[in-house]
Backbone atoms as SQL, in Angstrom:
CREATE TABLE atoms (id INTEGER PRIMARY KEY, chain TEXT, resi INTEGER, resn TEXT, atom TEXT, x REAL, y REAL, z REAL);
INSERT INTO atoms VALUES
  (1, 'A', 1, 'MET', 'N', 27.249, 8.974, -15.038),
  (2, 'A', 1, 'MET', 'CA', 26.240, 9.571, -14.180),
  (3, 'A', 1, 'MET', 'C', 26.560, 9.136, -12.710),
  (4, 'A', 2, 'THR', 'N', 26.592, 9.873, -11.719),
  (5, 'A', 2, 'THR', 'CA', 26.853, 9.603, -10.427),
  (6, 'A', 2, 'THR', 'C', 25.651, 9.668, -9.589),
  (7, 'A', 3, 'PHE', 'N', 25.261, 8.716, -8.772),
  (8, 'A', 3, 'PHE', 'CA', 24.203, 8.728, -7.857),
  (9, 'A', 3, 'PHE', 'C', 24.745, 8.605, -6.564),
  (10, 'A', 4, 'ALA', 'N', 24.861, 9.868, -5.821),
  (11, 'A', 4, 'ALA', 'CA', 25.435, 10.043, -4.488),
  (12, 'A', 4, 'ALA', 'C', 24.223, 9.919, -3.483),
  (13, 'A', 5, 'VAL', 'N', 24.417, 9.006, -2.430),
  (14, 'A', 5, 'VAL', 'CA', 23.546, 8.839, -1.401),
  (15, 'A', 5, 'VAL', 'C', 24.373, 9.111, -0.087),
  (16, 'A', 6, 'SER', 'N', 23.964, 9.967, 0.631),
  (17, 'A', 6, 'SER', 'CA', 24.635, 10.337, 1.932),
  (18, 'A', 6, 'SER', 'C', 24.695, 9.169, 2.877),
  (19, 'A', 7, 'ARG', 'N', 25.686, 9.057, 3.842),
  (20, 'A', 7, 'ARG', 'CA', 25.652, 8.097, 4.761),
  (21, 'A', 7, 'ARG', 'C', 24.479, 8.329, 5.692),
  (22, 'A', 8, 'GLU', 'N', 24.014, 9.395, 5.960),
  (23, 'A', 8, 'GLU', 'CA', 22.814, 9.681, 6.803),
  (24, 'A', 8, 'GLU', 'C', 21.454, 8.940, 6.158),
  (25, 'A', 9, 'GLU', 'N', 21.426, 9.182, 4.792),
  (26, 'A', 9, 'GLU', 'CA', 20.266, 8.611, 4.103),
  (27, 'A', 9, 'GLU', 'C', 20.381, 7.105, 4.095),
  (28, 'A', 10, 'LEU', 'N', 21.532, 6.539, 3.920),
  (29, 'A', 10, 'LEU', 'CA', 21.723, 5.187, 3.900),
  (30, 'A', 10, 'LEU', 'C', 21.364, 4.600, 5.301),
  (31, 'A', 11, 'GLY', 'N', 21.941, 5.236, 6.264),
  (32, 'A', 11, 'GLY', 'CA', 21.452, 4.841, 7.606),
  (33, 'A', 11, 'GLY', 'C', 20.016, 4.838, 7.899),
  (34, 'A', 12, 'HIS', 'N', 19.322, 5.840, 7.406),
  (35, 'A', 12, 'HIS', 'CA', 17.872, 5.907, 7.619),
  (36, 'A', 12, 'HIS', 'C', 17.208, 4.759, 6.840),
  (37, 'A', 13, 'ARG', 'N', 17.669, 4.402, 5.662),
  (38, 'A', 13, 'ARG', 'CA', 17.065, 3.334, 4.786),
  (39, 'A', 13, 'ARG', 'C', 17.291, 1.979, 5.544),
  (40, 'A', 14, 'PHE', 'N', 18.444, 1.813, 6.070),
  (41, 'A', 14, 'PHE', 'CA', 18.710, 0.454, 6.510),
  (42, 'A', 14, 'PHE', 'C', 18.581, 0.193, 8.121),
  (43, 'A', 15, 'THR', 'N', 18.074, 1.269, 8.667),
  (44, 'A', 15, 'THR', 'CA', 17.653, 1.211, 10.061),
  (45, 'A', 15, 'THR', 'C', 16.194, 0.681, 10.240),
  (46, 'A', 16, 'ASN', 'N', 15.904, -0.212, 11.274),
  (47, 'A', 16, 'ASN', 'CA', 14.613, -0.713, 11.586),
  (48, 'A', 16, 'ASN', 'C', 13.865, 0.674, 12.028),
  (49, 'A', 17, 'HIS', 'N', 12.604, 0.648, 11.672),
  (50, 'A', 17, 'HIS', 'CA', 11.704, 1.813, 12.132),
  (51, 'A', 17, 'HIS', 'C', 10.501, 1.286, 12.814),
  (52, 'A', 18, 'PRO', 'N', 10.644, 0.809, 14.137),
  (53, 'A', 18, 'PRO', 'CA', 9.321, 0.369, 14.549),
  (54, 'A', 18, 'PRO', 'C', 8.265, 1.382, 14.662),
  (55, 'A', 19, 'PRO', 'N', 6.989, 1.082, 14.907),
  (56, 'A', 19, 'PRO', 'CA', 5.979, 2.018, 15.048),
  (57, 'A', 19, 'PRO', 'C', 6.214, 2.921, 16.327),
  (58, 'A', 20, 'LEU', 'N', 5.981, 4.097, 16.311),
  (59, 'A', 20, 'LEU', 'CA', 6.225, 4.871, 17.469),
  (60, 'A', 20, 'LEU', 'C', 4.945, 5.266, 18.286),
  (61, 'A', 21, 'THR', 'N', 3.761, 5.067, 17.515),
  (62, 'A', 21, 'THR', 'CA', 2.480, 5.455, 18.105),
  (63, 'A', 21, 'THR', 'C', 1.451, 4.310, 17.727),
  (64, 'A', 22, 'PRO', 'N', 0.570, 4.268, 18.558),
  (65, 'A', 22, 'PRO', 'CA', -0.564, 3.146, 18.158),
  (66, 'A', 22, 'PRO', 'C', -1.177, 3.455, 16.911),
  (67, 'A', 23, 'GLU', 'N', -1.232, 4.796, 16.350),
  (68, 'A', 23, 'GLU', 'CA', -1.779, 5.083, 15.124),
  (69, 'A', 23, 'GLU', 'C', -0.965, 4.456, 13.946),
  (70, 'A', 24, 'VAL', 'N', 0.386, 4.614, 14.122),
  (71, 'A', 24, 'VAL', 'CA', 1.395, 4.045, 13.114),
  (72, 'A', 24, 'VAL', 'C', 1.310, 2.550, 13.035),
  (73, 'A', 25, 'SER', 'N', 1.147, 1.978, 14.276),
  (74, 'A', 25, 'SER', 'CA', 1.033, 0.484, 14.372),
  (75, 'A', 25, 'SER', 'C', -0.303, -0.091, 13.568),
  (76, 'A', 26, 'ASP', 'N', -1.431, 0.800, 13.907),
  (77, 'A', 26, 'ASP', 'CA', -2.669, 0.523, 13.390),
  (78, 'A', 26, 'ASP', 'C', -2.568, 0.526, 11.783),
  (79, 'A', 27, 'THR', 'N', -2.033, 1.587, 11.317),
  (80, 'A', 27, 'THR', 'CA', -1.870, 1.639, 9.833),
  (81, 'A', 27, 'THR', 'C', -1.134, 0.697, 9.200),
  (82, 'A', 28, 'MET', 'N', -0.007, 0.183, 9.797),
  (83, 'A', 28, 'MET', 'CA', 0.782, -0.849, 9.374),
  (84, 'A', 28, 'MET', 'C', -0.088, -2.227, 9.404),
  (85, 'A', 29, 'ASP', 'N', -0.824, -2.367, 10.385),
  (86, 'A', 29, 'ASP', 'CA', -1.671, -3.580, 10.565),
  (87, 'A', 29, 'ASP', 'C', -2.810, -3.555, 9.505),
  (88, 'A', 30, 'GLU', 'N', -3.298, -2.282, 9.171),
  (89, 'A', 30, 'GLU', 'CA', -4.317, -2.207, 8.087),
  (90, 'A', 30, 'GLU', 'C', -3.697, -2.565, 6.798),
  (91, 'A', 31, 'ILE', 'N', -2.530, -2.122, 6.498),
  (92, 'A', 31, 'ILE', 'CA', -1.828, -2.375, 5.238),
  (93, 'A', 31, 'ILE', 'C', -1.710, -3.972, 5.123),
  (94, 'A', 32, 'THR', 'N', -1.252, -4.581, 6.251),
  (95, 'A', 32, 'THR', 'CA', -1.190, -5.867, 6.231),
  (96, 'A', 32, 'THR', 'C', -2.463, -6.685, 5.869),
  (97, 'A', 33, 'GLN', 'N', -3.490, -6.306, 6.538),
  (98, 'A', 33, 'GLN', 'CA', -4.897, -6.931, 6.361),
  (99, 'A', 33, 'GLN', 'C', -5.274, -6.757, 4.926),
  (100, 'A', 34, 'GLU', 'N', -5.152, -5.532, 4.302),
  (101, 'A', 34, 'GLU', 'CA', -5.559, -5.389, 3.008),
  (102, 'A', 34, 'GLU', 'C', -4.757, -6.094, 2.040),
  (103, 'A', 35, 'MET', 'N', -3.507, -6.282, 2.213),
  (104, 'A', 35, 'MET', 'CA', -2.512, -7.042, 1.313),
  (105, 'A', 35, 'MET', 'C', -2.996, -8.586, 1.387),
  (106, 'A', 36, 'ILE', 'N', -3.286, -8.963, 2.602),
  (107, 'A', 36, 'ILE', 'CA', -3.723, -10.358, 2.776),
  (108, 'A', 36, 'ILE', 'C', -5.007, -10.663, 1.865),
  (109, 'A', 37, 'VAL', 'N', -5.933, -9.779, 1.892),
  (110, 'A', 37, 'VAL', 'CA', -7.173, -9.821, 1.147),
  (111, 'A', 37, 'VAL', 'C', -6.852, -10.002, -0.374),
  (112, 'A', 38, 'VAL', 'N', -5.853, -9.011, -0.792),
  (113, 'A', 38, 'VAL', 'CA', -5.585, -9.215, -2.223),
  (114, 'A', 38, 'VAL', 'C', -4.865, -10.500, -2.509),
  (115, 'A', 39, 'GLY', 'N', -4.055, -10.855, -1.611),
  (116, 'A', 39, 'GLY', 'CA', -3.147, -11.931, -1.815),
  (117, 'A', 39, 'GLY', 'C', -4.073, -13.342, -1.965),
  (118, 'A', 40, 'VAL', 'N', -5.057, -13.303, -1.109),
  (119, 'A', 40, 'VAL', 'CA', -5.878, -14.561, -1.043),
  (120, 'A', 40, 'VAL', 'C', -6.731, -14.507, -2.351),
  (121, 'A', 41, 'TYR', 'N', -7.173, -13.334, -2.848),
  (122, 'A', 41, 'TYR', 'CA', -7.788, -13.205, -4.087),
  (123, 'A', 41, 'TYR', 'C', -6.979, -13.711, -5.195),
  (124, 'A', 42, 'PHE', 'N', -5.752, -13.285, -5.280),
  (125, 'A', 42, 'PHE', 'CA', -4.836, -13.707, -6.288),
  (126, 'A', 42, 'PHE', 'C', -4.547, -15.261, -6.261),
  (127, 'A', 43, 'ALA', 'N', -4.431, -15.776, -4.985),
  (128, 'A', 43, 'ALA', 'CA', -4.192, -17.134, -4.766),
  (129, 'A', 43, 'ALA', 'C', -5.241, -18.058, -5.336),
  (130, 'A', 44, 'HIS', 'N', -6.454, -17.551, -5.140),
  (131, 'A', 44, 'HIS', 'CA', -7.654, -18.372, -5.477),
  (132, 'A', 44, 'HIS', 'C', -8.213, -17.890, -6.858),
  (133, 'A', 45, 'THR', 'N', -7.815, -16.980, -7.448),
  (134, 'A', 45, 'THR', 'CA', -8.366, -16.498, -8.745),
  (135, 'A', 45, 'THR', 'C', -7.429, -16.670, -9.915),
  (136, 'A', 46, 'LEU', 'N', -6.268, -16.441, -9.694),
  (137, 'A', 46, 'LEU', 'CA', -5.171, -16.364, -10.894),
  (138, 'A', 46, 'LEU', 'C', -4.826, -17.886, -11.308),
  (139, 'A', 47, 'PRO', 'N', -4.535, -18.023, -12.554),
  (140, 'A', 47, 'PRO', 'CA', -4.135, -19.451, -12.888),
  (141, 'A', 47, 'PRO', 'C', -2.676, -19.636, -12.409),
  (142, 'A', 48, 'GLU', 'N', -2.438, -20.864, -12.157),
  (143, 'A', 48, 'GLU', 'CA', -0.957, -21.283, -11.683),
  (144, 'A', 48, 'GLU', 'C', -0.032, -20.850, -12.810),
  (145, 'A', 49, 'GLY', 'N', 1.172, -20.298, -12.493),
  (146, 'A', 49, 'GLY', 'CA', 2.134, -19.984, -13.392),
  (147, 'A', 49, 'GLY', 'C', 3.056, -18.954, -12.871),
  (148, 'A', 50, 'ARG', 'N', 4.065, -18.543, -13.743),
  (149, 'A', 50, 'ARG', 'CA', 4.988, -17.580, -13.528),
  (150, 'A', 50, 'ARG', 'C', 4.307, -16.214, -13.134),
  (151, 'A', 51, 'GLU', 'N', 3.269, -15.872, -13.968),
  (152, 'A', 51, 'GLU', 'CA', 2.709, -14.612, -13.700),
  (153, 'A', 51, 'GLU', 'C', 1.945, -14.476, -12.343),
  (154, 'A', 52, 'LYS', 'N', 1.259, -15.577, -11.886),
  (155, 'A', 52, 'LYS', 'CA', 0.726, -15.568, -10.537),
  (156, 'A', 52, 'LYS', 'C', 1.781, -15.448, -9.521),
  (157, 'A', 53, 'SER', 'N', 2.917, -16.206, -9.593),
  (158, 'A', 53, 'SER', 'CA', 4.023, -16.006, -8.766),
  (159, 'A', 53, 'SER', 'C', 4.547, -14.681, -8.687),
  (160, 'A', 54, 'LEU', 'N', 4.723, -14.095, -9.817),
  (161, 'A', 54, 'LEU', 'CA', 5.214, -12.670, -9.730),
  (162, 'A', 54, 'LEU', 'C', 4.275, -11.746, -9.192),
  (163, 'A', 55, 'ALA', 'N', 2.971, -11.848, -9.453),
  (164, 'A', 55, 'ALA', 'CA', 1.975, -11.039, -8.899),
  (165, 'A', 55, 'ALA', 'C', 1.973, -11.069, -7.427),
  (166, 'A', 56, 'ILE', 'N', 2.040, -12.294, -6.743),
  (167, 'A', 56, 'ILE', 'CA', 2.139, -12.399, -5.442),
  (168, 'A', 56, 'ILE', 'C', 3.532, -11.788, -4.798),
  (169, 'A', 57, 'THR', 'N', 4.535, -11.952, -5.583),
  (170, 'A', 57, 'THR', 'CA', 5.836, -11.502, -5.158),
  (171, 'A', 57, 'THR', 'C', 5.752, -9.891, -5.173),
  (172, 'A', 58, 'LYS', 'N', 5.208, -9.313, -6.192),
  (173, 'A', 58, 'LYS', 'CA', 5.107, -7.839, -6.231),
  (174, 'A', 58, 'LYS', 'C', 4.111, -7.243, -5.232),
  (175, 'A', 59, 'LEU', 'N', 3.171, -8.078, -4.861),
  (176, 'A', 59, 'LEU', 'CA', 2.316, -7.761, -3.723),
  (177, 'A', 59, 'LEU', 'C', 3.143, -7.699, -2.433),
  (178, 'A', 60, 'GLU', 'N', 3.936, -8.655, -2.181),
  (179, 'A', 60, 'GLU', 'CA', 4.851, -8.650, -1.050),
  (180, 'A', 60, 'GLU', 'C', 5.766, -7.531, -1.066),
  (181, 'A', 61, 'GLU', 'N', 6.270, -7.158, -2.127),
  (182, 'A', 61, 'GLU', 'CA', 7.035, -5.931, -2.351),
  (183, 'A', 61, 'GLU', 'C', 6.359, -4.668, -2.031),
  (184, 'A', 62, 'ALA', 'N', 5.121, -4.616, -2.541),
  (185, 'A', 62, 'ALA', 'CA', 4.270, -3.499, -2.385),
  (186, 'A', 62, 'ALA', 'C', 3.925, -3.268, -0.906),
  (187, 'A', 63, 'SER', 'N', 3.588, -4.258, -0.110),
  (188, 'A', 63, 'SER', 'CA', 3.340, -4.382, 1.225),
  (189, 'A', 63, 'SER', 'C', 4.542, -3.713, 2.004),
  (190, 'A', 64, 'MET', 'N', 5.760, -4.266, 1.684),
  (191, 'A', 64, 'MET', 'CA', 6.941, -3.848, 2.315),
  (192, 'A', 64, 'MET', 'C', 7.227, -2.361, 2.185),
  (193, 'A', 65, 'TRP', 'N', 7.025, -1.950, 0.874),
  (194, 'A', 65, 'TRP', 'CA', 7.204, -0.479, 0.675),
  (195, 'A', 65, 'TRP', 'C', 6.173, 0.409, 1.211),
  (196, 'A', 66, 'ALA', 'N', 4.978, -0.091, 1.305),
  (197, 'A', 66, 'ALA', 'CA', 3.892, 0.802, 1.828),
  (198, 'A', 66, 'ALA', 'C', 4.280, 0.827, 3.343),
  (199, 'A', 67, 'LYS', 'N', 4.620, -0.163, 4.007),
  (200, 'A', 67, 'LYS', 'CA', 4.925, -0.095, 5.450),
  (201, 'A', 67, 'LYS', 'C', 6.202, 0.774, 5.626),
  (202, 'A', 68, 'ALA', 'N', 7.143, 0.621, 4.755),
  (203, 'A', 68, 'ALA', 'CA', 8.321, 1.423, 4.902),
  (204, 'A', 68, 'ALA', 'C', 8.078, 3.006, 4.787),
  (205, 'A', 69, 'ALA', 'N', 7.116, 3.280, 3.874),
  (206, 'A', 69, 'ALA', 'CA', 6.616, 4.722, 3.750),
  (207, 'A', 69, 'ALA', 'C', 6.071, 5.217, 4.978),
  (208, 'A', 70, 'VAL', 'N', 5.339, 4.356, 5.660),
  (209, 'A', 70, 'VAL', 'CA', 4.598, 4.770, 6.982),
  (210, 'A', 70, 'VAL', 'C', 5.690, 4.944, 8.041),
  (211, 'A', 71, 'ALA', 'N', 6.563, 3.899, 8.185),
  (212, 'A', 71, 'ALA', 'CA', 7.424, 3.748, 9.268),
  (213, 'A', 71, 'ALA', 'C', 8.649, 4.768, 9.078),
  (214, 'A', 72, 'ARG', 'N', 9.135, 5.014, 8.013),
  (215, 'A', 72, 'ARG', 'CA', 10.246, 5.953, 7.864),
  (216, 'A', 72, 'ARG', 'C', 9.891, 7.320, 7.920),
  (217, 'A', 73, 'ASN', 'N', 8.636, 7.643, 7.770),
  (218, 'A', 73, 'ASN', 'CA', 8.216, 8.987, 7.764),
  (219, 'A', 73, 'ASN', 'C', 7.325, 9.516, 8.989),
  (220, 'A', 74, 'GLN', 'N', 7.340, 8.497, 10.089),
  (221, 'A', 74, 'GLN', 'CA', 6.640, 8.952, 11.149),
  (222, 'A', 74, 'GLN', 'C', 7.367, 10.050, 12.035),
  (223, 'A', 75, 'GLU', 'N', 6.638, 10.711, 12.696),
  (224, 'A', 75, 'GLU', 'CA', 7.135, 11.709, 13.628),
  (225, 'A', 75, 'GLU', 'C', 7.843, 11.111, 14.883),
  (226, 'A', 76, 'ALA', 'N', 9.138, 11.542, 15.157),
  (227, 'A', 76, 'ALA', 'CA', 9.747, 11.156, 16.183),
  (228, 'A', 76, 'ALA', 'C', 9.373, 11.696, 17.514);
């Protein structure tokens, strides 16, 4: 099986996409704030261990992907 990704797509994926409008910046800030709320909840509620660590790591990943979804798809 071949998975071809164009140079253009790779360039888009690996390029920094700063917010272009105040609305996009606000959305990214809202994502951050909501993820912090959940992260604090996890930190104070979940028992120590591998599962807690993974839950927080996956929350970090979700935050990054959510912000990427906003940043990569904003209108230029």
